[in-house]
C-alpha positions in Angstrom: 15.1 57.7 -22.7 11.3 57.3 -22.6 9.1 58.6 -19.9 5.8 56.7 -19.3 2.9 56.9 -17.0 1.0 53.9 -15.6 -2.4 54.4 -14.1 -4.0 51.4 -12.3 -6.4 50.6 -9.4 -3.5 49.0 -7.3 0.2 49.3 -7.5 2.2 46.5 -5.7 5.8 47.1 -5.4 8.1 44.1 -4.8 8.0 40.8 -6.9 8.8 38.4 -4.0 6.0 35.9 -3.2 4.3 38.4 -0.9 4.1 40.8 -3.8 3.0 38.1 -6.3 0.3 36.9 -3.9 -0.7 40.5 -3.7 -1.0 41.1 -7.1 -3.0 38.0 -7.9 -5.4 38.4 -4.9 -6.1 42.2 -6.1 -6.4 41.0 -9.7 -8.9 38.5 -8.8 -10.8 40.6 -6.9 -11.3 42.7 -10.1 -8.6 45.6 -9.7 -6.2 46.7 -12.3 -2.8 45.9 -10.9 0.7 47.2 -11.6 3.4 44.6 -10.2 6.8 46.1 -10.3 10.0 44.2 -9.5 13.6 45.5 -9.3 14.8 42.2 -10.4 14.9 40.2 -13.7 12.8 37.3 -12.0 10.1 36.9 -9.7 10.0 35.2 -6.3 12.3 37.3 -4.4 14.3 35.2 -1.9 12.8 32.1 -3.4 14.0 33.1 -7.0 16.9 31.5 -8.8 19.1 34.4 -7.9 18.9 33.6 -4.0 17.4 30.0 -3.8 15.9 30.0 -0.5 13.5 27.1 -0.2 9.8 28.3 0.9 9.0 27.7 4.4 5.7 28.4 5.7 3.1 27.2 8.4 4.0 23.4 7.9 7.5 24.1 9.5 8.6 21.1 7.6 6.3 18.9 9.3 6.3 20.2 12.8 2.5 21.5 12.3 0.0 19.4 11.2 -2.8 20.3 8.6 -1.0 23.3 8.2 -0.1 24.0 4.2 -1.2 27.2 3.0 -4.1 27.2 0.3 -4.9 30.2 -1.9 -2.1 31.5 -4.0 0.7 30.0 -2.2 -1.1 26.7 -2.3 -1.5 26.9 -6.0 2.2 27.6 -6.5 3.2 24.7 -4.3 1.0 22.3 -6.1 2.1 23.6 -9.7 5.8 23.4 -8.6 5.1 19.8 -7.3 4.0 18.6 -10.7 6.0 20.5 -13.0 9.3 20.6 -10.9 9.5 17.9 -8.5 13.4 18.0 -8.5 13.4 21.6 -7.2 15.0 23.1 -10.2 15.3 26.9 -9.2 15.0 28.2 -12.9 11.7 26.0 -13.2 10.3 27.5 -10.2 11.1 30.9 -11.5 8.6 30.0 -14.4 6.1 28.6 -12.2 5.9 31.8 -10.4 6.2 33.9 -13.5 3.4 31.8 -15.2 1.1 32.4 -12.3 1.3 36.1 -12.7 1.0 36.0 -16.6 -2.2 34.1 -16.2 -4.0 37.0 -14.8 -5.2 39.4 -17.4 -5.7 42.4 -14.9 -1.8 42.4 -14.1 0.8 44.6 -16.0 4.1 43.2 -15.0 7.3 45.5 -14.9 10.4 43.7 -14.3 14.1 45.3 -13.9 12.1 48.5 -12.7 13.6 49.8 -9.6 11.3 52.4 -7.9 13.4 55.3 -6.6 10.9 58.2 -5.8 7.7 58.1 -4.0 5.3 61.0 -4.0 3.5 61.6 -0.7 1.9 64.6 1.2 -0.1 65.2 4.4 0.8 65.7 7.9 3.0 63.1 9.9 -0.2 61.3 11.1 -2.2 61.2 7.9 -0.1 61.1 5.0 -1.0 59.8 1.6 0.7 58.1 -1.4 0.2 59.4 -5.1 2.7 57.9 -7.0 6.1 56.0 -7.2 8.5 56.4 -9.9 11.0 53.7 -11.2 14.0 53.3 -13.6 13.2 50.1 -16.0 16.9 49.0 -16.7 17.6 47.6 -20.1 14.6 49.5 -21.8 15.9 52.8 -20.4 12.6 53.9 -19.1 11.5 56.3 -16.5 7.8 54.8 -15.3 5.6 56.9 -13.0 3.0 54.7 -11.4 -0.5 56.1 -9.9 -3.2 54.4 -8.1 -5.7 55.2 -5.3 -3.9 52.3 -3.1 -0.3 51.0 -2.9 1.0 48.0 -1.4 4.7 47.9 -0.2 6.0 44.3 -0.7 9.6 45.3 -1.1 10.7 43.5 2.0 13.0 46.4 3.1 9.9 48.7 3.2 11.4 51.3 0.6 7.8 52.7 -0.4 6.7 53.2 3.1 9.9 54.5 4.4 9.9 57.3 1.5 6.2 57.9 2.0 6.7 58.7 5.6 5.3 55.6 7.2 6.2 55.1 10.7 8.5 52.1 11.4 10.7 50.3 13.7 14.1 48.5 13.2 16.0 46.3 15.6 14.7 44.9 18.7 12.1 46.2 21.1 12.9 46.2 24.9 10.8 43.7 26.9 8.9 46.2 28.6 7.4 47.6 25.6 5.2 44.6 24.8 6.0 42.2 27.6 7.7 39.8 25.5 9.6 37.0 27.2 12.3 36.8 24.3 12.9 40.5 23.9 16.0 42.0 25.4 15.9 44.0 28.5 17.0 47.2 26.5 16.0 48.1 22.9 18.7 48.0 20.4 19.6 48.1 16.8 20.2 44.2 16.3 18.6 42.2 13.7 18.7 38.9 11.7 21.3 38.9 9.2 21.8 38.2 5.3 22.6 35.1 3.9 24.2 33.7 0.3 24.2 30.2 -0.8 26.3 27.9 -2.9 25.5 24.6 -4.9 28.2 21.9 -5.5 28.4 19.0 -7.8 30.5 15.6 -8.0 32.3 15.8 -11.5 33.5 12.1 -11.2 37.1 13.2 -11.9 39.5 15.5 -9.9 38.9 19.2 -9.8 41.3 21.7 -8.2 40.3 24.9 -6.5 42.4 28.2 -6.7 40.6 30.3 -4.2 40.1 33.8 -5.3 41.5 37.1 -3.7 38.2 37.6 -1.6 38.7 34.2 0.1 38.7 34.3 4.0 40.5 31.8 6.1 37.7 30.2 7.9 40.1 28.2 10.0 41.1 31.3 11.7 37.6 32.2 12.6 34.9 30.5 14.9 33.1 29.1 12.1 35.0 25.8 12.0 34.6 25.3 15.7 31.0 26.3 16.0 29.1 25.3 12.4 28.6 22.2 10.5 30.7 22.0 7.4 29.9 19.0 5.2 30.6 18.2 1.9 26.9 16.7 1.4 25.6 20.0 2.4 24.2 22.3 -0.3 22.3 25.4 -0.8 20.0 26.2 2.4 21.7 23.5 4.3 24.3 26.4 4.8 21.5 28.8 6.0 23.9 29.8 8.8 26.1 31.5 6.6 24.9 34.8 7.9 26.2 38.2 8.5 25.1 41.7 9.2 22.7 41.4 11.9 25.0 44.1 13.7 25.1 46.3 10.5 22.7 48.4 8.6 21.4 45.9 6.1 20.6 48.5 3.5 23.6 51.2 4.2 26.1 48.2 4.6 24.8 46.3 1.8 28.0 46.1 -0.3 30.0 45.2 2.6 27.5 42.5 3.8 27.6 40.9 0.3 31.5 40.9 0.0 31.6 39.2 3.6 29.3 36.6 2.5 31.4 35.9 -0.6 34.7 35.7 1.4 33.1 33.1 3.7 31.4 30.9 0.9 34.7 30.6 -0.8 36.6 30.2 2.3 34.5 27.3 3.3 35.0 25.9 -0.2 38.7 26.3 0.1 38.4 24.6 3.5 36.7 21.8 2.0 38.9 21.4 -1.1 42.4 22.1 0.2 42.5 21.4 4.0 42.9 17.6 3.5 40.2 17.0 6.0 37.5 16.1 3.6 37.0 13.5 0.8 36.2 16.3 -2.0 38.6 15.7 -4.6 35.9 15.3 -7.4 33.6 18.1 -6.0 33.3 21.3 -7.7 31.3 24.5 -7.1 28.4 24.8 -9.6 26.7 28.1 -8.5 27.6 30.8 -6.0 24.9 33.4 -5.2 25.7 37.0 -5.8 22.4 38.8 -4.3 22.3 38.4 -0.2 19.0 37.0 0.9 17.9 39.5 3.3 15.9 38.5 6.6 15.3 41.7 8.4 14.9 45.5 7.8 12.0 47.8 8.6 8.7 46.8 10.2 5.9 49.1 9.8 3.5 50.2 12.5 0.1 49.1 11.9 -3.2 49.4 14.0 -2.1 46.3 15.7 1.6 45.2 16.4 1.8 41.4 16.3 3.7 40.1 19.3 5.2 37.1 21.0 2.1 36.4 23.3 -0.2 36.7 19.9 1.7 33.9 18.5 2.2 31.5 21.4 -1.2 32.2 22.9 -2.5 31.7 19.4 -5.0 34.7 19.9 -7.8 34.6 17.9 -8.7 38.1 16.2 -12.0 39.2 14.9 -10.1 40.4 11.8 -8.0 37.5 11.3 -7.1 37.1 7.5 -4.4 34.6 7.5 -2.4 32.2 9.5 1.4 31.0 10.3 3.1 28.2 11.9 6.7 28.5 11.6 8.6 28.6 15.0 9.3 32.0 16.4 13.1 31.7 14.8 15.6 34.2 16.0 19.3 34.3 15.2 22.1 36.0 16.8 23.1 39.4 15.3 26.6 38.0 15.0 25.6 35.2 12.6 28.1 33.0 11.4 30.6 34.3 13.7 28.5 34.0 16.9 29.5 31.8 19.7 26.0 30.6 20.4 23.9 28.5 18.2 22.9 29.7 14.9 19.0 29.9 15.9 16.7 29.2 18.7 13.0 28.3 18.2 9.8 28.5 20.1 6.7 26.8 18.7 3.3 27.4 19.8 0.8 24.3 20.1 -0.3 24.8 16.6 -1.0 27.6 14.1 -1.5 31.3 14.8 -3.7 34.1 13.5 -2.8 37.2 11.5 -4.9 40.4 11.8 -5.6 42.5 9.2 -4.8 45.6 11.2 -1.1 44.4 11.0 -1.5 44.6 7.2 -1.7 48.5 6.7 0.2 51.5 7.8 -1.1 53.5 10.9 -0.2 56.8 9.3 -0.3 56.5 5.7 -3.9 56.0 4.8 -3.6 54.2 1.6 -0.7 52.1 2.2 -1.1 48.1 2.7 1.8 46.0 3.7 2.8 42.5 2.7 5.5 40.0 3.7 8.4 40.8 5.9 7.7 44.4 6.5 4.3 44.1 8.2 3.4 45.4 11.7 5.1 43.2 13.9 7.6 43.1 16.9 11.2 41.7 16.2 10.4 38.6 18.2 6.8 37.9 16.3 8.6 38.8 13.0 10.8 35.7 13.7 8.1 33.5 12.3 6.0 36.0 10.0 9.1 36.3 7.8 9.1 33.1 6.4 8.0 33.3 2.6 4.9 31.3 2.4 3.5 33.2 5.2 4.5 36.3 3.6 2.4 35.2 0.5 -0.3 34.6 2.9 -0.2 38.1 4.1 0.4 39.4 0.5 -2.9 37.8 -0.7 -4.9 39.3 2.0 -3.3 42.8 1.4 -3.8 42.6 -2.2 -7.5 41.3 -1.8 -8.2 44.1 0.6 -6.5 46.9 -1.8 -9.0 45.9 -4.5 -11.9 46.0 -2.1 -10.9 49.5 -0.9 -10.6 50.8 -4.5 -13.8 49.3 -5.5 -15.9 50.6 -2.6 -14.1 53.7 -1.9 -12.8 52.5 1.5 -9.5 53.3 3.3 -7.8 50.1 4.8 -8.8 51.2 8.3 -12.5 51.7 7.1 -12.4 48.3 5.8 -10.9 46.9 9.1 -13.4 48.7 11.3 -16.5 48.4 9.2 -16.2 45.8 6.6 -13.9 43.2 7.7 -16.5 40.4 7.0 -16.5 41.6 3.2 -12.7 40.9 3.2 -12.9 37.6 5.0 -15.7 36.0 2.9 -13.8 37.3 -0.3 -10.7 35.5 0.7 -12.6 32.2 1.7 -14.3 32.5 -1.8 -10.7 32.5 -3.1 -9.9 29.4 -0.8 -7.1 31.7 1.0 -5.5 30.7 4.2 -8.0 31.3 7.0 -8.4 29.2 9.9 -11.7 28.9 12.0 -13.3 31.8 10.0 -16.7 30.8 8.9 -18.1 31.1 5.3 -21.6 32.5 5.1 -22.0 34.5 2.0 -25.8 34.9 1.5 -25.1 34.5 -2.2 -24.2 30.9 -1.9 -27.1 29.0 -2.9 -25.5 25.6 -1.7 -26.0 26.7 2.1 -29.8 26.5 1.7 -29.7 22.9 0.0 -30.3 19.5 1.4 -27.1 17.5 0.8 -27.1 13.8 0.5 -24.4 11.2 -0.8 -24.2 7.7 -2.4 -22.2 6.9 0.9 -20.5 8.4 3.6 -17.7 7.3 6.2 -18.7 6.8 9.7 -16.6 6.8 12.8 -13.0 6.6 11.9 -12.0 3.1 12.2 -9.1 1.2 10.5 -9.0 -2.7 10.6 -6.7 -5.2 8.7 -8.2 -6.4 5.4 -8.3 -10.2 5.0 -4.9 -11.4 4.3 -3.2 -7.9 4.8 0.1 -7.9 6.5 0.3 -5.5 9.5 3.6 -3.9 11.1 4.5 -3.2 14.5 5.4 0.2 16.0 7.4 -0.2 19.3 6.3 2.0 22.3 9.9 1.4 23.8 11.2 4.9 24.8 8.2 6.8 23.1 4.7 7.8 23.5 2.5 7.3 20.8 -1.0 9.3 20.1 -3.7 9.0 17.8 -5.4 12.0 16.5 -9.2 11.4 16.1 -12.3 13.6 15.1 -15.3 13.5 17.3 -18.7 14.8 15.9 -21.1 14.5 17.9 -19.7 12.0 20.3 -17.6 9.0 20.9 -18.3 6.1 23.3 -15.1 4.2 23.4 -11.7 3.9 21.7 -10.2 0.4 20.9 -6.6 0.1 19.7 -4.9 -3.1 18.4 -1.5 -3.8 20.5 0.9 -6.6 20.8 2.8 -7.3 24.0 5.9 -9.2 24.5 4.9 -9.9 28.2 2.2 -9.0 30.8 1.9 -5.5 31.0 -0.6 -2.6 31.7 -1.5 -0.6 28.9 -1.7 3.0 29.9 -4.2 5.1 27.9 -5.1 8.6 28.2 -7.5 11.1 26.3 -6.4 14.3 25.6 -8.1 17.6 24.1 -5.8 19.5 21.5 -6.9 22.8 23.1 -8.5 24.4 20.0 -9.3 23.7 16.3 -5.9 25.1 15.3 -4.1 22.3 17.0 -3.3 18.7 16.5 -1.4 17.6 19.5 -2.3 16.6 23.1 -2.8 20.0 25.2 -5.0 19.1 28.0 -5.6 15.6 29.6 -9.3 14.7 29.8 -9.4 11.1 31.0 -7.3 8.2 31.4 -7.5 4.3 31.9 -5.0 1.4 32.4 -6.0 -2.0 30.9 -3.8 -5.1 31.8 -2.9 -7.7 29.3 -0.8 -10.7 28.9 1.6 -11.6 25.9 0.2 -11.5 22.4 -2.1 -9.6 20.4 -5.1 -8.0 22.0 -7.9 -5.4 21.3 -7.5 -3.0 24.2 -10.8 -0.8 24.9 -10.8 2.4 26.8 -14.1 3.8 28.0 -13.4 7.2 26.7 -16.8 8.7 26.4 -16.7 12.2 25.0 -19.1 14.8 23.5 -18.4 17.4 20.8 -21.6 18.3 19.2 -20.0 20.9 16.9 -17.1 18.7 16.2 -13.5 18.5 17.7 -10.2 16.8 17.6 -8.9 14.5 20.4 -5.9 12.5 20.9 -5.6 9.0 22.3 -2.3 8.6 24.0 -0.6 5.2 24.7 2.4 5.8 27.1 5.6 4.3 26.5 6.2 0.5 27.5 9.1 -1.4 26.4 6.8 -4.6 26.1 4.3 -3.1 24.0 3.7 -2.2 20.2 1.1 -0.9 18.2 -0.3 -2.7 15.3 -0.3 -0.6 12.0 -1.5 -1.0 8.7 1.2 0.2 6.0 -1.6 2.6 4.1 -3.3 5.9 4.9 -6.4 5.8 7.3 -9.4 8.2 7.1 -8.4 11.9 6.6 -8.1 13.5 9.7 -6.8 10.2 11.7 -3.0 10.8 12.3 -0.4 9.1 14.3 1.7 11.0 16.6 5.1 10.0 18.2 6.6 12.0 21.0 9.9 13.7 20.6 12.0 16.3 22.6 11.6 19.5 21.2 14.5 21.6 20.0 13.4 24.2 22.6 12.3 22.7 25.8 9.3 24.7 27.7 6.7 24.0 29.8 4.3 25.2 27.1 2.9 22.5 24.7 4.7 22.8 21.3 3.6 21.4 18.1 7.1 20.1 17.3 7.3 17.9 20.4 5.1 15.5 18.4 6.1 14.1 15.0 3.7 12.7 12.3 6.4 11.6 10.1 6.8 8.3 11.2 3.4 7.2 10.9 2.2 9.6 8.0 0.5 7.6 5.5 0.4 4.6 7.8 -2.3 4.1 10.4 -2.8 2.4 13.7 -5.3 -0.3 13.9 -8.2 1.7 15.8 -11.9 1.7 16.3 -14.2 4.4 17.4 -17.5 3.7 19.3 -20.5 5.8 18.2 -22.1 7.4 15.3 -20.0 10.0 13.6 -20.9 13.0 11.2 -17.5 14.2 10.8 -17.3 12.9 7.4 -21.3 13.7 6.6 -22.3 15.2 3.2 -23.5 18.2 4.9 -19.9 19.2 5.6 -19.5 20.5 2.2 -21.9 23.4 2.6 -20.7 24.0 6.1 -18.7 27.0 7.2 -15.4 25.8 7.5 -13.0 24.8 4.2 -10.1 23.2 6.0 -9.3 20.9 8.8 -10.3 22.9 12.2 -12.0 20.8 15.1 -12.1 18.0 12.8 -11.2 17.3 9.0 -14.2 19.4 7.7 -15.1 17.4 4.4 -17.4 14.7 3.0 -15.6 11.2 2.7 -17.2 8.4 0.7 -17.0 4.9 1.8 -13.8 3.2 0.2 -14.1 3.1 -3.5 -14.1 -0.7 -3.5 -17.5 -0.6 -1.9 -18.7 2.6 -3.6 -16.7 2.9 -7.0 -18.5 6.2 -8.4 -19.5 8.1 -5.3 -21.7 11.0 -5.7 -22.9 14.2 -3.7 -26.3 15.7 -4.3 -27.9 19.2 -3.3 -31.5 19.5 -3.6 -33.6 22.6 -3.2 -37.3 22.9 -2.7 -37.8 25.0 -5.4 -35.8 25.4 -8.7 -32.6 28.0 -8.7 -31.1 29.7 -11.5 -27.4 28.6 -11.4 -24.7 30.6 -13.0 -21.4 29.2 -11.6 -20.2 26.6 -9.0 -16.9 26.4 -6.9 -15.6 23.0 -6.0 -13.2 22.7 -3.3 -11.5 19.3 -3.2 -9.0 17.8 -0.6 -5.5 18.3 -1.5 -4.0 16.8 1.8 -2.8 20.1 3.6 -0.9 17.9 6.0 1.7 17.1 3.4 4.9 19.6 3.6 5.4 20.7 -0.2 8.5 22.7 -1.0 9.8 24.6 -3.9 13.5 23.6 -3.9 15.5 20.7 -2.7 14.6 20.5 1.1 13.1 17.2 0.6 11.2 15.2 -2.0 7.3 14.5 -1.8 6.7 11.3 -4.1 3.3 12.7 -5.6 3.3 14.8 -8.6 -0.5 15.3 -7.8 -1.8 14.7 -4.4 -3.6 11.4 -4.2 -6.6 12.8 -2.2 -7.6 15.2 -5.1 -10.5 14.0 -7.2 -9.0 13.3 -10.7 -12.1 12.9 -13.0 -15.7 14.1 -12.2 -18.9 15.2 -13.5 -21.6 17.9 -12.3 -25.1 17.5 -13.5 -28.3 19.6 -12.9 -31.6 18.2 -12.5 -33.9 20.1 -14.9 -37.6 19.3 -15.4 -37.1 15.9 -13.8 -34.3 14.9 -16.1 -30.4 15.1 -15.4 -28.4 17.4 -17.9 -24.5 17.3 -17.9 -23.1 20.8 -17.0 -19.4 19.9 -16.4 -17.1 17.1 -17.1 -13.5 17.2 -15.9 -10.6 14.8 -16.6 -7.0 14.9 -14.9 -7.9 17.5 -12.4 -4.8 18.4 -10.2 -6.4 21.6 -8.5 -7.9 22.0 -5.0 -10.4 24.7 -6.2 -12.2 24.7 -9.3 -14.5 27.4 -10.4 -17.0 26.6 -13.2 -18.9 29.5 -15.0 -21.8 28.1 -17.0 -22.1 29.3 -20.5 -25.7 29.6 -20.1 -27.5 29.7 -16.5 -29.8 26.8 -15.6 -32.8 26.5 -13.5 -32.5 23.3 -11.5 -34.0 21.7 -8.3 -30.6 19.7 -7.8 -27.1 19.3 -8.6 -25.0 16.2 -8.6 -21.2 15.8 -8.3 -19.8 12.4 -9.3 -16.3 11.3 -8.5 -15.3 8.9 -11.4 -11.7 8.6 -10.0 -9.3 9.9 -7.6 -5.6 10.6 -8.1 -4.7 7.5 -5.9 -6.8 7.9 -2.6 -9.3 5.0 -1.7 -11.8 7.5 -0.7 -13.4 10.3 -2.6 -13.2 13.4 -0.2 -14.8 16.8 -1.2 -14.1 19.9 1.2 -16.7 22.4 -0.2 -19.4 23.1 -2.9 -20.5 26.6 -3.6 -23.4 27.6 -6.0 -24.1 30.9 -7.3 -26.7 32.6 -9.5 -25.8 34.1 -12.7 -24.1 37.6 -12.6 -26.3 40.4 -14.0 
């Protein structure tokens, strides 16, 4: 047996997506990182051992323009390109490769942390080291670092270090939460295991193992959907242990889940109620996917109100969008539904003060153990959101080590440093402005070969259009306004005389893309046939804002639609009854699926700067009160569009960051929830060139072909002194417009 010591700047314990993102975030901020995982593969609940699909802020389409950027966005995009079938083993390698690509990370798989060295009084403790046993190699490894990140999910490191934590459910009076129980209790969300099936094409018998439970004698058959076409996460409701201790009773919970999985399969195969003769089991999990255990106490405890009211925090370092998704403690045996959901009107913000321990001064938190109540945890627990908190915590850890700060000092006195660093990495922040004075692009004059004007869509000559009926459903059109609109005109078709009822709605905030507050209304009478209906909706938004033009349901009326995408930021919305009906506006009450990559025929009156070249040097890097990007005119009109940055005096340029549009409205997923047809997002610029104007002549700096990344950072071999830069888009990955989110330019590092 060997005994080793590993000293780094940051030690991250836990190799789920939160830990992976934390390690990558810290490494990219310059820290030497040890990433420790007690399993042979990375990914945690998303790995091939457990196979939970990665959910996040998009909420499978319920939220709009919500997909994560930063580390999680990179993983989504790479998996989409390499693994569109959702093979869980290939997903393992996507995650593994992302870690291996970072030279500052030392990865320790199969290493189970068992001891934590910490000291100090109860309210001011410090972690000094953690020690783990690496299976297979028979090594005992002691890890030391100035800062630690607990991404273990269950909160193993924090608990052994003496960090304050909660388990179970808080009482309603503690935080005033509507969904909290009247009295605090120990109930939690349970654990789940999955199984995969396949059709062999020939009869296959199933002999149930001894552990098999007779599910026909339970409430499961009566209350839960059992289908031969279901697979993997379709059986998310196979859940147990919410009324047990998820750690102390781990073995019992696993055995019960196994018993029910084989019981369900026995029921399908041998009850005679299903056409399943040729079906067989392909895979059954052996590691329960845990949903909940310890939640540590930070300087801010995230609550239901923070989520639903979309509270904005001065120390926001990430966002989420999954519903508050709570399950009964009885899990699969409960008489009530397997889950209940509550959405906000859009995305919510996560403060940095929820990502470190209140009483352990050098411990950061990432993933499902962050500082949140049980109710708020119902949304922050999903893995893409866990990765968002991981990237923020890891980046913060690196800054703390570099500058000799505690996490609390970083939160209190240097939060702008953390936010600007995260924005530089294109992390998942919303509404936080980029203003780094080192960015030379902020002082440049930006022009372009062309730009899109007010968002309008008209049928092309000879183009066929389709009809979208308003029978039984309201339809909205999301439109960006900057600085003002004078009117809106839509093309409709009526089967008889009717009054077209139109309304103008505010979205209630940059985070939202649904109607929240009515601003104006109009009714226009028309006869049968096709009509351009104009609503005199005048609205001013000098800093940019989204509005929704709403057409109320009418059995005699249809919208005329072109079967191609409109300008980015224009989105059709179809009303639907949310799963949980409340008086609050909920994003899942409006679906974009029916009209996604199709567009109602619409025209907006007035000049618009929503797609102006200057957007690329502006403070916002993703849709917020508008698309926040430059868009050229269609490539048929401007086949080689370019952006140009000019300075009054020559600037020394050492590197530049380009942020392209990868359509964060499209929901990507790692496993088998659904398929997205694009291996590379069409909006991404595929081929591009960057040139510098030096001494009155253009010199080539960068030429890229086959790009499929959102953020490209180019460090020049030799700095250049230039009075201008020009980015030329030679081709996209399919979009008819060239769009660019951000251009950042920096001097050479000395």
